[in-house]
C-alpha positions in Angstrom: 107.1 106.4 95.5 109.9 104.5 97.1 109.8 103.7 100.8 112.9 104.5 103.0 114.1 101.2 104.3 114.2 102.7 107.8 110.5 103.0 107.7 109.9 99.2 107.1 108.6 98.7 110.7 106.1 101.5 110.3 104.8 100.1 107.0 104.6 96.6 108.5 102.6 98.0 111.3 100.2 99.6 108.9 99.7 96.3 107.1 99.0 94.6 110.5 96.4 97.2 111.5 94.5 97.5 108.3 92.5 94.2 108.6 91.2 95.4 112.0 90.1 98.7 110.5 88.5 96.8 107.7 86.5 94.6 110.1 85.4 97.7 112.1 84.2 99.4 108.9 82.3 96.3 107.9 80.6 96.1 111.3 79.6 99.7 111.0 78.2 99.3 107.5 80.8 101.8 106.0 81.1 100.1 102.6 83.1 102.8 100.9 85.5 102.8 103.8 85.9 99.0 103.5 86.7 99.4 99.8 89.2 102.2 100.4 90.9 100.3 103.3 91.1 97.1 101.1 92.8 98.9 98.4 95.2 100.5 100.9 95.9 97.0 102.3 96.7 95.6 99.0 99.0 98.6 98.1 100.8 98.5 101.4 101.3 94.8 101.2 102.8 95.1 97.7 104.9 98.0 98.8 106.2 96.0 101.8 107.1 93.1 99.5 108.9 95.4 97.1 110.8 96.8 100.0 111.8 93.4 101.4 113.1 92.4 97.9 115.1 95.7 97.6 116.5 95.1 101.1 117.5 91.5 100.3 119.1 92.6 97.0 121.1 95.3 98.7 122.2 92.9 101.4 123.2 90.3 98.8 125.2 92.9 96.8 122.9 92.5 93.8 122.0 95.1 91.2 120.1 98.2 92.4 117.3 99.5 90.3 117.7 103.3 89.6 114.7 103.5 87.3 114.3 104.2 83.6 115.6 107.5 82.3 113.1 109.8 80.7 114.0 110.8 77.2 112.7 114.2 76.1 112.6 115.3 72.5 
């Protein structure tokens, strides 16, 4: 799923808040929650990096990825 560049600030805030939520879950012994939040943190961090690269490419006038077409037989 692609993130709307206008939502970058919201995604950045999620990335900033997740470590606190992970710490809270660890303190409460919620191991499954820690695991889920850690996965979410990695995914959100990667998505934020992808978004930043896309914004930089668009700003520089570089190529924009439109994805691969699906060929159906």
